[in-house]
C-alpha positions in Angstrom: -43.2 -16.1 -26.1 -40.2 -17.3 -28.0 -37.9 -19.2 -25.6 -35.6 -20.8 -28.2 -32.7 -18.6 -27.0 -33.5 -18.7 -23.3 -35.8 -16.5 -21.3 -35.6 -12.8 -21.8 -33.9 -10.9 -19.0 -34.7 -7.4 -17.9 -31.7 -5.3 -17.3 -31.4 -1.7 -16.3 -29.7 0.1 -19.1 -27.9 2.6 -16.9 -26.4 0.1 -14.4 -24.2 -2.7 -15.6 -22.0 -4.9 -13.5 -19.0 -2.6 -14.2 -20.8 0.5 -13.2 -22.2 -1.2 -10.1 -18.8 -2.3 -9.1 -17.5 1.2 -9.6 -20.2 2.6 -7.4 -19.3 0.2 -4.7 -15.6 1.1 -5.0 -16.4 4.8 -4.8 -18.6 4.4 -1.8 -16.0 2.3 0.0 -13.2 4.8 -0.6 -15.4 7.6 0.6 -16.0 5.8 3.9 -12.3 5.4 4.6 -10.8 7.9 7.0 -8.6 10.5 5.2 -5.5 9.2 7.1 -5.9 5.8 5.6 -5.2 7.0 2.1 -1.6 8.0 1.2 -1.1 10.7 -1.3 0.5 9.1 -4.4 4.1 10.0 -4.8 5.1 10.6 -8.4 7.9 8.5 -9.7 10.2 11.5 -10.1 9.7 12.3 -6.4 10.5 8.7 -5.5 13.7 8.8 -7.6 14.8 12.0 -5.9 14.4 10.5 -2.4 17.6 9.7 -0.5 18.5 6.1 0.1 17.5 6.5 3.8 13.8 6.8 2.7 13.6 3.2 1.7 13.3 0.0 3.8 16.0 -1.8 1.8 18.4 -1.3 -1.0 19.7 -4.2 -3.0 22.2 -4.4 -5.9 21.4 -6.2 -9.1 24.1 -8.2 -10.9 24.7 -5.3 -13.3 25.4 -2.9 -10.4 22.0 -1.2 -10.6 20.5 -0.3 -7.2 17.1 -1.6 -6.3 15.4 0.5 -3.7 12.4 -1.0 -2.1 9.4 0.3 -0.1 9.8 4.1 0.4 8.2 5.2 3.6 10.1 8.5 4.5 9.5 11.7 2.8 12.2 14.0 1.3 12.9 15.6 4.7 13.5 12.2 6.3 10.3 12.2 8.3 8.3 9.0 8.6 5.2 9.0 6.4 2.6 6.8 8.2 0.4 6.2 5.2 3.4 5.1 3.2 4.6 3.0 6.1 1.2 1.2 6.0 1.6 0.8 2.3 5.1 -0.6 2.6 4.0 -3.1 5.3 1.1 -4.2 3.0 3.3 -4.6 -0.1 6.3 -6.1 1.6 5.4 -9.6 0.5 5.0 -8.5 -3.1 8.6 -7.4 -3.6 10.9 -9.7 -5.6 13.7 -9.9 -3.2 17.2 -10.8 -4.5 18.5 -11.6 -1.0 16.4 -13.1 1.8 18.6 -11.3 4.4 17.6 -7.9 2.8 13.9 -9.0 3.0 14.3 -9.8 6.7 16.1 -6.6 7.4 13.5 -4.6 5.6 10.7 -6.3 7.5 12.4 -5.6 10.8 13.0 -2.0 9.9 9.3 -1.5 9.0 8.1 -3.3 12.1 10.3 -1.1 14.3 8.7 2.0 12.8 5.2 0.5 13.3 6.1 -0.3 17.0 7.4 3.2 17.5 4.1 4.7 16.1 2.1 2.4 18.3 4.1 3.4 21.4 3.8 7.1 20.5 0.1 6.8 20.2 -0.2 5.0 23.5 -2.1 2.1 22.0 -0.6 -1.4 21.7 -3.1 -2.6 19.1 -2.2 -0.2 16.3 -5.6 1.4 16.2 -4.2 5.0 16.0 -1.9 4.4 13.1 -4.1 1.9 11.3 -1.5 -0.8 11.3 -2.5 -4.2 12.6 -1.0 -7.6 12.5 2.3 -9.2 13.4 
């Protein structure tokens, strides 16, 4: 056996690392409860939302409004999956004003507390939100 280029490896032609990772991802998403996944809102829908649907609104130097973390639908009703998403993405926002960041976090935490109280569970098991 010629070993000048290293030992020969057997690989399965139909399963590569990419396809194996994709199978794991698909299996993991199939196991999630349907409530844990938020329906993706199109950007046109988000643009049409009223300002009250967002956790915070900042103003850029050019006067452009920066609306962060939508979590209410167009009717004004709280959307629990998008609330969970906003809580998870809160730290990823590039905040212009630290006070707006603190106010947004307090706003989202108040919604999470209200959901927990409505479900009758203090740990957040019913709404899927956990943490501080």
